[in-house]
mmCIF entry with sequence, helices, sheets and N, C-alpha, C, O atoms, coordinates in Angstrom:
data_MODEL
# 
_entry.id   MODEL 
# 
_entity.id                         1 
_entity.type                       polymer 
_entity.pdbx_number_of_molecules   1 
# 
_entity_poly.entity_id                      1 
_entity_poly.type                           'polypeptide(L)' 
_entity_poly.nstd_linkage                   no 
_entity_poly.nstd_monomer                   no 
_entity_poly.pdbx_seq_one_letter_code       MDKRPPPYFPQTSLSPTSENRYKKFKLIVALAIIGVVLLLIGAGIGIYYLIRLIWA 
_entity_poly.pdbx_seq_one_letter_code_can   MDKRPPPYFPQTSLSPTSENRYKKFKLIVALAIIGVVLLLIGAGIGIYYLIRLIWA 
_entity_poly.pdbx_strand_id                 A 
# 
loop_
_entity_poly_seq.entity_id 
_entity_poly_seq.num 
_entity_poly_seq.mon_id 
_entity_poly_seq.hetero 
1 1  MET n 
1 2  ASP n 
1 3  LYS n 
1 4  ARG n 
1 5  PRO n 
1 6  PRO n 
1 7  PRO n 
1 8  TYR n 
1 9  PHE n 
1 10 PRO n 
1 11 GLN n 
1 12 THR n 
1 13 SER n 
1 14 LEU n 
1 15 SER n 
1 16 PRO n 
1 17 THR n 
1 18 SER n 
1 19 GLU n 
1 20 ASN n 
1 21 ARG n 
1 22 TYR n 
1 23 LYS n 
1 24 LYS n 
1 25 PHE n 
1 26 LYS n 
1 27 LEU n 
1 28 ILE n 
1 29 VAL n 
1 30 ALA n 
1 31 LEU n 
1 32 ALA n 
1 33 ILE n 
1 34 ILE n 
1 35 GLY n 
1 36 VAL n 
1 37 VAL n 
1 38 LEU n 
1 39 LEU n 
1 40 LEU n 
1 41 ILE n 
1 42 GLY n 
1 43 ALA n 
1 44 GLY n 
1 45 ILE n 
1 46 GLY n 
1 47 ILE n 
1 48 TYR n 
1 49 TYR n 
1 50 LEU n 
1 51 ILE n 
1 52 ARG n 
1 53 LEU n 
1 54 ILE n 
1 55 TRP n 
1 56 ALA n 
# 
_struct_asym.id          A 
_struct_asym.entity_id   1 
# 
_struct_conf.conf_type_id            HELX_P 
_struct_conf.id                      HELX_P1 
_struct_conf.pdbx_PDB_helix_id       AA1 
_struct_conf.beg_label_comp_id       GLU 
_struct_conf.beg_label_asym_id       A 
_struct_conf.beg_label_seq_id        19 
_struct_conf.pdbx_beg_PDB_ins_code   ? 
_struct_conf.end_label_comp_id       TRP 
_struct_conf.end_label_asym_id       A 
_struct_conf.end_label_seq_id        55 
_struct_conf.pdbx_end_PDB_ins_code   ? 
_struct_conf.beg_auth_comp_id        GLU 
_struct_conf.beg_auth_asym_id        A 
_struct_conf.beg_auth_seq_id         19 
_struct_conf.end_auth_comp_id        TRP 
_struct_conf.end_auth_asym_id        A 
_struct_conf.end_auth_seq_id         55 
_struct_conf.pdbx_PDB_helix_class    1 
_struct_conf.details                 ? 
_struct_conf.pdbx_PDB_helix_length   37 
# 
_struct_conf_type.id          HELX_P 
_struct_conf_type.criteria    ? 
_struct_conf_type.reference   ? 
# 
loop_
_atom_site.group_PDB 
_atom_site.id 
_atom_site.type_symbol 
_atom_site.label_atom_id 
_atom_site.label_alt_id 
_atom_site.label_comp_id 
_atom_site.label_asym_id 
_atom_site.label_entity_id 
_atom_site.label_seq_id 
_atom_site.pdbx_PDB_ins_code 
_atom_site.Cartn_x 
_atom_site.Cartn_y 
_atom_site.Cartn_z 
_atom_site.occupancy 
_atom_site.B_iso_or_equiv 
_atom_site.pdbx_formal_charge 
_atom_site.auth_seq_id 
_atom_site.auth_comp_id 
_atom_site.auth_asym_id 
_atom_site.auth_atom_id 
_atom_site.pdbx_PDB_model_num 
ATOM 1   N N  . MET A 1 1  ? -52.887 29.417 4.806   1.00 0.00 ? 1  MET A N  1 
ATOM 2   C CA . MET A 1 1  ? -51.655 29.020 4.144   1.00 0.00 ? 1  MET A CA 1 
ATOM 3   C C  . MET A 1 1  ? -51.908 28.647 2.695   1.00 0.00 ? 1  MET A C  1 
ATOM 4   O O  . MET A 1 1  ? -52.823 27.883 2.386   1.00 0.00 ? 1  MET A O  1 
ATOM 5   N N  . ASP A 1 2  ? -51.105 29.181 1.830   1.00 0.00 ? 2  ASP A N  1 
ATOM 6   C CA . ASP A 1 2  ? -51.344 28.839 0.415   1.00 0.00 ? 2  ASP A CA 1 
ATOM 7   C C  . ASP A 1 2  ? -50.602 27.540 0.055   1.00 0.00 ? 2  ASP A C  1 
ATOM 8   O O  . ASP A 1 2  ? -49.476 27.288 0.486   1.00 0.00 ? 2  ASP A O  1 
ATOM 9   N N  . LYS A 1 3  ? -51.275 26.759 -0.733  1.00 0.00 ? 3  LYS A N  1 
ATOM 10  C CA . LYS A 1 3  ? -50.718 25.431 -1.078  1.00 0.00 ? 3  LYS A CA 1 
ATOM 11  C C  . LYS A 1 3  ? -50.007 25.522 -2.403  1.00 0.00 ? 3  LYS A C  1 
ATOM 12  O O  . LYS A 1 3  ? -50.623 25.619 -3.465  1.00 0.00 ? 3  LYS A O  1 
ATOM 13  N N  . ARG A 1 4  ? -48.705 25.488 -2.315  1.00 0.00 ? 4  ARG A N  1 
ATOM 14  C CA . ARG A 1 4  ? -47.915 25.539 -3.569  1.00 0.00 ? 4  ARG A CA 1 
ATOM 15  C C  . ARG A 1 4  ? -47.355 24.120 -3.845  1.00 0.00 ? 4  ARG A C  1 
ATOM 16  O O  . ARG A 1 4  ? -47.079 23.383 -2.898  1.00 0.00 ? 4  ARG A O  1 
ATOM 17  N N  . PRO A 1 5  ? -47.189 23.743 -5.086  1.00 0.00 ? 5  PRO A N  1 
ATOM 18  C CA . PRO A 1 5  ? -46.565 22.441 -5.356  1.00 0.00 ? 5  PRO A CA 1 
ATOM 19  C C  . PRO A 1 5  ? -45.080 22.490 -4.960  1.00 0.00 ? 5  PRO A C  1 
ATOM 20  O O  . PRO A 1 5  ? -44.486 23.568 -4.942  1.00 0.00 ? 5  PRO A O  1 
ATOM 21  N N  . PRO A 1 6  ? -44.492 21.360 -4.650  1.00 0.00 ? 6  PRO A N  1 
ATOM 22  C CA . PRO A 1 6  ? -43.090 21.353 -4.332  1.00 0.00 ? 6  PRO A CA 1 
ATOM 23  C C  . PRO A 1 6  ? -42.260 21.800 -5.510  1.00 0.00 ? 6  PRO A C  1 
ATOM 24  O O  . PRO A 1 6  ? -42.712 21.711 -6.652  1.00 0.00 ? 6  PRO A O  1 
ATOM 25  N N  . PRO A 1 7  ? -41.020 22.293 -5.252  1.00 0.00 ? 7  PRO A N  1 
ATOM 26  C CA . PRO A 1 7  ? -40.201 22.740 -6.378  1.00 0.00 ? 7  PRO A CA 1 
ATOM 27  C C  . PRO A 1 7  ? -39.838 21.563 -7.291  1.00 0.00 ? 7  PRO A C  1 
ATOM 28  O O  . PRO A 1 7  ? -39.780 20.416 -6.850  1.00 0.00 ? 7  PRO A O  1 
ATOM 29  N N  . TYR A 1 8  ? -39.605 21.858 -8.524  1.00 0.00 ? 8  TYR A N  1 
ATOM 30  C CA . TYR A 1 8  ? -39.292 20.840 -9.516  1.00 0.00 ? 8  TYR A CA 1 
ATOM 31  C C  . TYR A 1 8  ? -37.792 20.701 -9.643  1.00 0.00 ? 8  TYR A C  1 
ATOM 32  O O  . TYR A 1 8  ? -37.089 21.668 -9.937  1.00 0.00 ? 8  TYR A O  1 
ATOM 33  N N  . PHE A 1 9  ? -37.306 19.487 -9.420  1.00 0.00 ? 9  PHE A N  1 
ATOM 34  C CA . PHE A 1 9  ? -35.887 19.191 -9.573  1.00 0.00 ? 9  PHE A CA 1 
ATOM 35  C C  . PHE A 1 9  ? -35.699 18.279 -10.754 1.00 0.00 ? 9  PHE A C  1 
ATOM 36  O O  . PHE A 1 9  ? -36.033 17.096 -10.673 1.00 0.00 ? 9  PHE A O  1 
ATOM 37  N N  . PRO A 1 10 ? -35.181 18.782 -11.843 1.00 0.00 ? 10 PRO A N  1 
ATOM 38  C CA . PRO A 1 10 ? -35.035 17.908 -13.048 1.00 0.00 ? 10 PRO A CA 1 
ATOM 39  C C  . PRO A 1 10 ? -34.060 16.761 -12.749 1.00 0.00 ? 10 PRO A C  1 
ATOM 40  O O  . PRO A 1 10 ? -33.062 16.937 -12.050 1.00 0.00 ? 10 PRO A O  1 
ATOM 41  N N  . GLN A 1 11 ? -34.372 15.616 -13.286 1.00 0.00 ? 11 GLN A N  1 
ATOM 42  C CA . GLN A 1 11 ? -33.547 14.442 -13.049 1.00 0.00 ? 11 GLN A CA 1 
ATOM 43  C C  . GLN A 1 11 ? -32.332 14.373 -13.996 1.00 0.00 ? 11 GLN A C  1 
ATOM 44  O O  . GLN A 1 11 ? -31.343 13.704 -13.699 1.00 0.00 ? 11 GLN A O  1 
ATOM 45  N N  . THR A 1 12 ? -32.419 15.050 -15.099 1.00 0.00 ? 12 THR A N  1 
ATOM 46  C CA . THR A 1 12 ? -31.299 15.065 -16.057 1.00 0.00 ? 12 THR A CA 1 
ATOM 47  C C  . THR A 1 12 ? -30.605 16.419 -15.958 1.00 0.00 ? 12 THR A C  1 
ATOM 48  O O  . THR A 1 12 ? -31.222 17.431 -15.624 1.00 0.00 ? 12 THR A O  1 
ATOM 49  N N  . SER A 1 13 ? -29.323 16.414 -16.254 1.00 0.00 ? 13 SER A N  1 
ATOM 50  C CA . SER A 1 13 ? -28.585 17.681 -16.238 1.00 0.00 ? 13 SER A CA 1 
ATOM 51  C C  . SER A 1 13 ? -28.971 18.487 -17.465 1.00 0.00 ? 13 SER A C  1 
ATOM 52  O O  . SER A 1 13 ? -29.367 17.933 -18.490 1.00 0.00 ? 13 SER A O  1 
ATOM 53  N N  . LEU A 1 14 ? -28.850 19.806 -17.345 1.00 0.00 ? 14 LEU A N  1 
ATOM 54  C CA . LEU A 1 14 ? -29.237 20.701 -18.462 1.00 0.00 ? 14 LEU A CA 1 
ATOM 55  C C  . LEU A 1 14 ? -28.166 20.672 -19.572 1.00 0.00 ? 14 LEU A C  1 
ATOM 56  O O  . LEU A 1 14 ? -28.477 20.849 -20.749 1.00 0.00 ? 14 LEU A O  1 
ATOM 57  N N  . SER A 1 15 ? -26.923 20.450 -19.181 1.00 0.00 ? 15 SER A N  1 
ATOM 58  C CA . SER A 1 15 ? -25.868 20.413 -20.194 1.00 0.00 ? 15 SER A CA 1 
ATOM 59  C C  . SER A 1 15 ? -25.712 18.968 -20.691 1.00 0.00 ? 15 SER A C  1 
ATOM 60  O O  . SER A 1 15 ? -25.939 18.031 -19.926 1.00 0.00 ? 15 SER A O  1 
ATOM 61  N N  . PRO A 1 16 ? -25.342 18.783 -21.912 1.00 0.00 ? 16 PRO A N  1 
ATOM 62  C CA . PRO A 1 16 ? -25.123 17.421 -22.421 1.00 0.00 ? 16 PRO A CA 1 
ATOM 63  C C  . PRO A 1 16 ? -23.944 16.790 -21.730 1.00 0.00 ? 16 PRO A C  1 
ATOM 64  O O  . PRO A 1 16 ? -23.012 17.484 -21.326 1.00 0.00 ? 16 PRO A O  1 
ATOM 65  N N  . THR A 1 17 ? -23.973 15.477 -21.588 1.00 0.00 ? 17 THR A N  1 
ATOM 66  C CA . THR A 1 17 ? -22.866 14.785 -20.921 1.00 0.00 ? 17 THR A CA 1 
ATOM 67  C C  . THR A 1 17 ? -21.604 14.868 -21.787 1.00 0.00 ? 17 THR A C  1 
ATOM 68  O O  . THR A 1 17 ? -21.653 14.800 -23.015 1.00 0.00 ? 17 THR A O  1 
ATOM 69  N N  . SER A 1 18 ? -20.512 15.014 -21.113 1.00 0.00 ? 18 SER A N  1 
ATOM 70  C CA . SER A 1 18 ? -19.208 15.136 -21.832 1.00 0.00 ? 18 SER A CA 1 
ATOM 71  C C  . SER A 1 18 ? -18.342 13.946 -21.488 1.00 0.00 ? 18 SER A C  1 
ATOM 72  O O  . SER A 1 18 ? -18.087 13.660 -20.318 1.00 0.00 ? 18 SER A O  1 
ATOM 73  N N  . GLU A 1 19 ? -17.893 13.256 -22.523 1.00 0.00 ? 19 GLU A N  1 
ATOM 74  C CA . GLU A 1 19 ? -17.005 12.100 -22.305 1.00 0.00 ? 19 GLU A CA 1 
ATOM 75  C C  . GLU A 1 19 ? -15.673 12.534 -21.695 1.00 0.00 ? 19 GLU A C  1 
ATOM 76  O O  . GLU A 1 19 ? -15.076 11.785 -20.922 1.00 0.00 ? 19 GLU A O  1 
ATOM 77  N N  . ASN A 1 20 ? -15.202 13.733 -22.032 1.00 0.00 ? 20 ASN A N  1 
ATOM 78  C CA . ASN A 1 20 ? -13.952 14.266 -21.495 1.00 0.00 ? 20 ASN A CA 1 
ATOM 79  C C  . ASN A 1 20 ? -14.048 14.459 -20.001 1.00 0.00 ? 20 ASN A C  1 
ATOM 80  O O  . ASN A 1 20 ? -13.070 14.247 -19.284 1.00 0.00 ? 20 ASN A O  1 
ATOM 81  N N  . ARG A 1 21 ? -15.224 14.864 -19.511 1.00 0.00 ? 21 ARG A N  1 
ATOM 82  C CA . ARG A 1 21 ? -15.397 15.083 -18.087 1.00 0.00 ? 21 ARG A CA 1 
ATOM 83  C C  . ARG A 1 21 ? -15.235 13.789 -17.331 1.00 0.00 ? 21 ARG A C  1 
ATOM 84  O O  . ARG A 1 21 ? -14.614 13.766 -16.268 1.00 0.00 ? 21 ARG A O  1 
ATOM 85  N N  . TYR A 1 22 ? -15.801 12.672 -17.877 1.00 0.00 ? 22 TYR A N  1 
ATOM 86  C CA . TYR A 1 22 ? -15.675 11.393 -17.179 1.00 0.00 ? 22 TYR A CA 1 
ATOM 87  C C  . TYR A 1 22 ? -14.246 10.901 -17.207 1.00 0.00 ? 22 TYR A C  1 
ATOM 88  O O  . TYR A 1 22 ? -13.795 10.302 -16.230 1.00 0.00 ? 22 TYR A O  1 
ATOM 89  N N  . LYS A 1 23 ? -13.522 11.125 -18.270 1.00 0.00 ? 23 LYS A N  1 
ATOM 90  C CA . LYS A 1 23 ? -12.118 10.726 -18.366 1.00 0.00 ? 23 LYS A CA 1 
ATOM 91  C C  . LYS A 1 23 ? -11.292 11.491 -17.311 1.00 0.00 ? 23 LYS A C  1 
ATOM 92  O O  . LYS A 1 23 ? -10.432 10.914 -16.645 1.00 0.00 ? 23 LYS A O  1 
ATOM 93  N N  . LYS A 1 24 ? -11.567 12.779 -17.178 1.00 0.00 ? 24 LYS A N  1 
ATOM 94  C CA . LYS A 1 24 ? -10.818 13.588 -16.188 1.00 0.00 ? 24 LYS A CA 1 
ATOM 95  C C  . LYS A 1 24 ? -11.150 13.115 -14.772 1.00 0.00 ? 24 LYS A C  1 
ATOM 96  O O  . LYS A 1 24 ? -10.270 13.025 -13.916 1.00 0.00 ? 24 LYS A O  1 
ATOM 97  N N  . PHE A 1 25 ? -12.443 12.810 -14.533 1.00 0.00 ? 25 PHE A N  1 
ATOM 98  C CA . PHE A 1 25 ? -12.847 12.331 -13.193 1.00 0.00 ? 25 PHE A CA 1 
ATOM 99  C C  . PHE A 1 25 ? -12.174 11.023 -12.873 1.00 0.00 ? 25 PHE A C  1 
ATOM 100 O O  . PHE A 1 25 ? -11.659 10.849 -11.769 1.00 0.00 ? 25 PHE A O  1 
ATOM 101 N N  . LYS A 1 26 ? -12.163 10.079 -13.827 1.00 0.00 ? 26 LYS A N  1 
ATOM 102 C CA . LYS A 1 26 ? -11.522 8.778  -13.611 1.00 0.00 ? 26 LYS A CA 1 
ATOM 103 C C  . LYS A 1 26 ? -10.014 8.955  -13.371 1.00 0.00 ? 26 LYS A C  1 
ATOM 104 O O  . LYS A 1 26 ? -9.433  8.240  -12.554 1.00 0.00 ? 26 LYS A O  1 
ATOM 105 N N  . LEU A 1 27 ? -9.394  9.880  -14.061 1.00 0.00 ? 27 LEU A N  1 
ATOM 106 C CA . LEU A 1 27 ? -7.967  10.118 -13.882 1.00 0.00 ? 27 LEU A CA 1 
ATOM 107 C C  . LEU A 1 27 ? -7.710  10.661 -12.469 1.00 0.00 ? 27 LEU A C  1 
ATOM 108 O O  . LEU A 1 27 ? -6.771  10.233 -11.799 1.00 0.00 ? 27 LEU A O  1 
ATOM 109 N N  . ILE A 1 28 ? -8.534  11.589 -12.029 1.00 0.00 ? 28 ILE A N  1 
ATOM 110 C CA . ILE A 1 28 ? -8.368  12.135 -10.690 1.00 0.00 ? 28 ILE A CA 1 
ATOM 111 C C  . ILE A 1 28 ? -8.566  11.091 -9.630  1.00 0.00 ? 28 ILE A C  1 
ATOM 112 O O  . ILE A 1 28 ? -7.807  11.054 -8.662  1.00 0.00 ? 28 ILE A O  1 
ATOM 113 N N  . VAL A 1 29 ? -9.561  10.236 -9.775  1.00 0.00 ? 29 VAL A N  1 
ATOM 114 C CA . VAL A 1 29 ? -9.810  9.183  -8.804  1.00 0.00 ? 29 VAL A CA 1 
ATOM 115 C C  . VAL A 1 29 ? -8.659  8.187  -8.786  1.00 0.00 ? 29 VAL A C  1 
ATOM 116 O O  . VAL A 1 29 ? -8.222  7.755  -7.719  1.00 0.00 ? 29 VAL A O  1 
ATOM 117 N N  . ALA A 1 30 ? -8.165  7.821  -9.978  1.00 0.00 ? 30 ALA A N  1 
ATOM 118 C CA . ALA A 1 30 ? -7.045  6.891  -10.051 1.00 0.00 ? 30 ALA A CA 1 
ATOM 119 C C  . ALA A 1 30 ? -5.765  7.457  -9.398  1.00 0.00 ? 30 ALA A C  1 
ATOM 120 O O  . ALA A 1 30 ? -5.044  6.760  -8.684  1.00 0.00 ? 30 ALA A O  1 
ATOM 121 N N  . LEU A 1 31 ? -5.520  8.744  -9.674  1.00 0.00 ? 31 LEU A N  1 
ATOM 122 C CA . LEU A 1 31 ? -4.340  9.376  -9.022  1.00 0.00 ? 31 LEU A CA 1 
ATOM 123 C C  . LEU A 1 31 ? -4.493  9.472  -7.520  1.00 0.00 ? 31 LEU A C  1 
ATOM 124 O O  . LEU A 1 31 ? -3.521  9.289  -6.788  1.00 0.00 ? 31 LEU A O  1 
ATOM 125 N N  . ALA A 1 32 ? -5.718  9.760  -7.037  1.00 0.00 ? 32 ALA A N  1 
ATOM 126 C CA . ALA A 1 32 ? -5.957  9.808  -5.600  1.00 0.00 ? 32 ALA A CA 1 
ATOM 127 C C  . ALA A 1 32 ? -5.727  8.434  -4.950  1.00 0.00 ? 32 ALA A C  1 
ATOM 128 O O  . ALA A 1 32 ? -5.123  8.344  -3.880  1.00 0.00 ? 32 ALA A O  1 
ATOM 129 N N  . ILE A 1 33 ? -6.211  7.368  -5.602  1.00 0.00 ? 33 ILE A N  1 
ATOM 130 C CA . ILE A 1 33 ? -6.020  6.012  -5.066  1.00 0.00 ? 33 ILE A CA 1 
ATOM 131 C C  . ILE A 1 33 ? -4.528  5.681  -5.041  1.00 0.00 ? 33 ILE A C  1 
ATOM 132 O O  . ILE A 1 33 ? -4.044  5.142  -4.046  1.00 0.00 ? 33 ILE A O  1 
ATOM 133 N N  . ILE A 1 34 ? -3.789  5.987  -6.104  1.00 0.00 ? 34 ILE A N  1 
ATOM 134 C CA . ILE A 1 34 ? -2.385  5.709  -6.128  1.00 0.00 ? 34 ILE A CA 1 
ATOM 135 C C  . ILE A 1 34 ? -1.649  6.500  -5.036  1.00 0.00 ? 34 ILE A C  1 
ATOM 136 O O  . ILE A 1 34 ? -0.740  5.976  -4.392  1.00 0.00 ? 34 ILE A O  1 
ATOM 137 N N  . GLY A 1 35 ? -2.039  7.738  -4.837  1.00 0.00 ? 35 GLY A N  1 
ATOM 138 C CA . GLY A 1 35 ? -1.439  8.578  -3.783  1.00 0.00 ? 35 GLY A CA 1 
ATOM 139 C C  . GLY A 1 35 ? -1.676  7.995  -2.426  1.00 0.00 ? 35 GLY A C  1 
ATOM 140 O O  . GLY A 1 35 ? -0.759  7.967  -1.606  1.00 0.00 ? 35 GLY A O  1 
ATOM 141 N N  . VAL A 1 36 ? -2.891  7.520  -2.149  1.00 0.00 ? 36 VAL A N  1 
ATOM 142 C CA . VAL A 1 36 ? -3.196  6.930  -0.856  1.00 0.00 ? 36 VAL A CA 1 
ATOM 143 C C  . VAL A 1 36 ? -2.401  5.663  -0.638  1.00 0.00 ? 36 VAL A C  1 
ATOM 144 O O  . VAL A 1 36 ? -1.899  5.418  0.459   1.00 0.00 ? 36 VAL A O  1 
ATOM 145 N N  . VAL A 1 37 ? -2.281  4.841  -1.701  1.00 0.00 ? 37 VAL A N  1 
ATOM 146 C CA . VAL A 1 37 ? -1.515  3.570  -1.587  1.00 0.00 ? 37 VAL A CA 1 
ATOM 147 C C  . VAL A 1 37 ? -0.070  3.902  -1.306  1.00 0.00 ? 37 VAL A C  1 
ATOM 148 O O  . VAL A 1 37 ? 0.534   3.277  -0.434  1.00 0.00 ? 37 VAL A O  1 
ATOM 149 N N  . LEU A 1 38 ? 0.509   4.854  -2.002  1.00 0.00 ? 38 LEU A N  1 
ATOM 150 C CA . LEU A 1 38 ? 1.910   5.235  -1.788  1.00 0.00 ? 38 LEU A CA 1 
ATOM 151 C C  . LEU A 1 38 ? 2.101   5.779  -0.370  1.00 0.00 ? 38 LEU A C  1 
ATOM 152 O O  . LEU A 1 38 ? 3.101   5.471  0.279   1.00 0.00 ? 38 LEU A O  1 
ATOM 153 N N  . LEU A 1 39 ? 1.164   6.573  0.107   1.00 0.00 ? 39 LEU A N  1 
ATOM 154 C CA . LEU A 1 39 ? 1.222   7.072  1.486   1.00 0.00 ? 39 LEU A CA 1 
ATOM 155 C C  . LEU A 1 39 ? 1.205   5.967  2.514   1.00 0.00 ? 39 LEU A C  1 
ATOM 156 O O  . LEU A 1 39 ? 1.965   6.000  3.482   1.00 0.00 ? 39 LEU A O  1 
ATOM 157 N N  . LEU A 1 40 ? 0.334   4.977  2.310   1.00 0.00 ? 40 LEU A N  1 
ATOM 158 C CA . LEU A 1 40 ? 0.287   3.844  3.219   1.00 0.00 ? 40 LEU A CA 1 
ATOM 159 C C  . LEU A 1 40 ? 1.559   3.016  3.190   1.00 0.00 ? 40 LEU A C  1 
ATOM 160 O O  . LEU A 1 40 ? 2.028   2.551  4.228   1.00 0.00 ? 40 LEU A O  1 
ATOM 161 N N  . ILE A 1 41 ? 2.111   2.834  2.009   1.00 0.00 ? 41 ILE A N  1 
ATOM 162 C CA . ILE A 1 41 ? 3.378   2.076  1.901   1.00 0.00 ? 41 ILE A CA 1 
ATOM 163 C C  . ILE A 1 41 ? 4.486   2.861  2.601   1.00 0.00 ? 41 ILE A C  1 
ATOM 164 O O  . ILE A 1 41 ? 5.283   2.268  3.328   1.00 0.00 ? 41 ILE A O  1 
ATOM 165 N N  . GLY A 1 42 ? 4.556   4.160  2.405   1.00 0.00 ? 42 GLY A N  1 
ATOM 166 C CA . GLY A 1 42 ? 5.556   4.983  3.078   1.00 0.00 ? 42 GLY A CA 1 
ATOM 167 C C  . GLY A 1 42 ? 5.411   4.946  4.597   1.00 0.00 ? 42 GLY A C  1 
ATOM 168 O O  . GLY A 1 42 ? 6.405   4.871  5.319   1.00 0.00 ? 42 GLY A O  1 
ATOM 169 N N  . ALA A 1 43 ? 4.174   4.997  5.075   1.00 0.00 ? 43 ALA A N  1 
ATOM 170 C CA . ALA A 1 43 ? 3.933   4.945  6.514   1.00 0.00 ? 43 ALA A CA 1 
ATOM 171 C C  . ALA A 1 43 ? 4.351   3.573  7.064   1.00 0.00 ? 43 ALA A C  1 
ATOM 172 O O  . ALA A 1 43 ? 4.915   3.481  8.155   1.00 0.00 ? 43 ALA A O  1 
ATOM 173 N N  . GLY A 1 44 ? 4.069   2.513  6.300   1.00 0.00 ? 44 GLY A N  1 
ATOM 174 C CA . GLY A 1 44 ? 4.454   1.186  6.747   1.00 0.00 ? 44 GLY A CA 1 
ATOM 175 C C  . GLY A 1 44 ? 5.959   1.048  6.835   1.00 0.00 ? 44 GLY A C  1 
ATOM 176 O O  . GLY A 1 44 ? 6.472   0.494  7.807   1.00 0.00 ? 44 GLY A O  1 
ATOM 177 N N  . ILE A 1 45 ? 6.676   1.542  5.838   1.00 0.00 ? 45 ILE A N  1 
ATOM 178 C CA . ILE A 1 45 ? 8.139   1.476  5.861   1.00 0.00 ? 45 ILE A CA 1 
ATOM 179 C C  . ILE A 1 45 ? 8.689   2.326  7.010   1.00 0.00 ? 45 ILE A C  1 
ATOM 180 O O  . ILE A 1 45 ? 9.621   1.920  7.703   1.00 0.00 ? 45 ILE A O  1 
ATOM 181 N N  . GLY A 1 46 ? 8.099   3.508  7.200   1.00 0.00 ? 46 GLY A N  1 
ATOM 182 C CA . GLY A 1 46 ? 8.547   4.364  8.312   1.00 0.00 ? 46 GLY A CA 1 
ATOM 183 C C  . GLY A 1 46 ? 8.335   3.725  9.665   1.00 0.00 ? 46 GLY A C  1 
ATOM 184 O O  . GLY A 1 46 ? 9.201   3.816  10.536  1.00 0.00 ? 46 GLY A O  1 
ATOM 185 N N  . ILE A 1 47 ? 7.204   3.084  9.856   1.00 0.00 ? 47 ILE A N  1 
ATOM 186 C CA . ILE A 1 47 ? 6.948   2.397  11.140  1.00 0.00 ? 47 ILE A CA 1 
ATOM 187 C C  . ILE A 1 47 ? 7.891   1.226  11.301  1.00 0.00 ? 47 ILE A C  1 
ATOM 188 O O  . ILE A 1 47 ? 8.380   0.971  12.402  1.00 0.00 ? 47 ILE A O  1 
ATOM 189 N N  . TYR A 1 48 ? 8.162   0.495  10.198  1.00 0.00 ? 48 TYR A N  1 
ATOM 190 C CA . TYR A 1 48 ? 9.106   -0.645 10.287  1.00 0.00 ? 48 TYR A CA 1 
ATOM 191 C C  . TYR A 1 48 ? 10.490  -0.177 10.779  1.00 0.00 ? 48 TYR A C  1 
ATOM 192 O O  . TYR A 1 48 ? 11.068  -0.772 11.689  1.00 0.00 ? 48 TYR A O  1 
ATOM 193 N N  . TYR A 1 49 ? 11.009  0.897  10.161  1.00 0.00 ? 49 TYR A N  1 
ATOM 194 C CA . TYR A 1 49 ? 12.335  1.369  10.545  1.00 0.00 ? 49 TYR A CA 1 
ATOM 195 C C  . TYR A 1 49 ? 12.299  2.005  11.946  1.00 0.00 ? 49 TYR A C  1 
ATOM 196 O O  . TYR A 1 49 ? 13.292  1.937  12.670  1.00 0.00 ? 49 TYR A O  1 
ATOM 197 N N  . LEU A 1 50 ? 11.206  2.603  12.326  1.00 0.00 ? 50 LEU A N  1 
ATOM 198 C CA . LEU A 1 50 ? 11.098  3.176  13.679  1.00 0.00 ? 50 LEU A CA 1 
ATOM 199 C C  . LEU A 1 50 ? 11.147  2.065  14.710  1.00 0.00 ? 50 LEU A C  1 
ATOM 200 O O  . LEU A 1 50 ? 11.830  2.193  15.727  1.00 0.00 ? 50 LEU A O  1 
ATOM 201 N N  . ILE A 1 51 ? 10.432  0.977  14.463  1.00 0.00 ? 51 ILE A N  1 
ATOM 202 C CA . ILE A 1 51 ? 10.470  -0.162 15.421  1.00 0.00 ? 51 ILE A CA 1 
ATOM 203 C C  . ILE A 1 51 ? 11.829  -0.765 15.455  1.00 0.00 ? 51 ILE A C  1 
ATOM 204 O O  . ILE A 1 51 ? 12.326  -1.104 16.529  1.00 0.00 ? 51 ILE A O  1 
ATOM 205 N N  . ARG A 1 52 ? 12.473  -0.918 14.282  1.00 0.00 ? 52 ARG A N  1 
ATOM 206 C CA . ARG A 1 52 ? 13.830  -1.464 14.261  1.00 0.00 ? 52 ARG A CA 1 
ATOM 207 C C  . ARG A 1 52 ? 14.797  -0.544 15.018  1.00 0.00 ? 52 ARG A C  1 
ATOM 208 O O  . ARG A 1 52 ? 15.703  -1.040 15.687  1.00 0.00 ? 52 ARG A O  1 
ATOM 209 N N  . LEU A 1 53 ? 14.629  0.770  14.930  1.00 0.00 ? 53 LEU A N  1 
ATOM 210 C CA . LEU A 1 53 ? 15.525  1.693  15.611  1.00 0.00 ? 53 LEU A CA 1 
ATOM 211 C C  . LEU A 1 53 ? 15.305  1.595  17.112  1.00 0.00 ? 53 LEU A C  1 
ATOM 212 O O  . LEU A 1 53 ? 16.270  1.636  17.875  1.00 0.00 ? 53 LEU A O  1 
ATOM 213 N N  . ILE A 1 54 ? 14.051  1.466  17.556  1.00 0.00 ? 54 ILE A N  1 
ATOM 214 C CA . ILE A 1 54 ? 13.774  1.427  18.983  1.00 0.00 ? 54 ILE A CA 1 
ATOM 215 C C  . ILE A 1 54 ? 14.233  0.144  19.603  1.00 0.00 ? 54 ILE A C  1 
ATOM 216 O O  . ILE A 1 54 ? 14.769  0.153  20.712  1.00 0.00 ? 54 ILE A O  1 
ATOM 217 N N  . TRP A 1 55 ? 14.038  -0.978 18.914  1.00 0.00 ? 55 TRP A N  1 
ATOM 218 C CA . TRP A 1 55 ? 14.373  -2.276 19.489  1.00 0.00 ? 55 TRP A CA 1 
ATOM 219 C C  . TRP A 1 55 ? 15.834  -2.691 19.237  1.00 0.00 ? 55 TRP A C  1 
ATOM 220 O O  . TRP A 1 55 ? 16.256  -3.751 19.700  1.00 0.00 ? 55 TRP A O  1 
ATOM 221 N N  . ALA A 1 56 ? 16.584  -1.896 18.534  1.00 0.00 ? 56 ALA A N  1 
ATOM 222 C CA . ALA A 1 56 ? 17.986  -2.282 18.198  1.00 0.00 ? 56 ALA A CA 1 
ATOM 223 C C  . ALA A 1 56 ? 18.859  -2.136 19.407  1.00 0.00 ? 56 ALA A C  1 
ATOM 224 O O  . ALA A 1 56 ? 20.058  -2.406 19.339  1.00 0.00 ? 56 ALA A O  1 
# 
């Protein structure tokens, strides 16, 4: 068996970091969090009215 060194994985990215990329990522994460919160609020309101309808 021939002994080869393990492959080299550079720790830094080859392209320079872009500030615009981080802004876009933060915007996407913020919109996703807002969407999940709105979805949970809508589900809570829907369950509330469903229980009111059943027990009325």
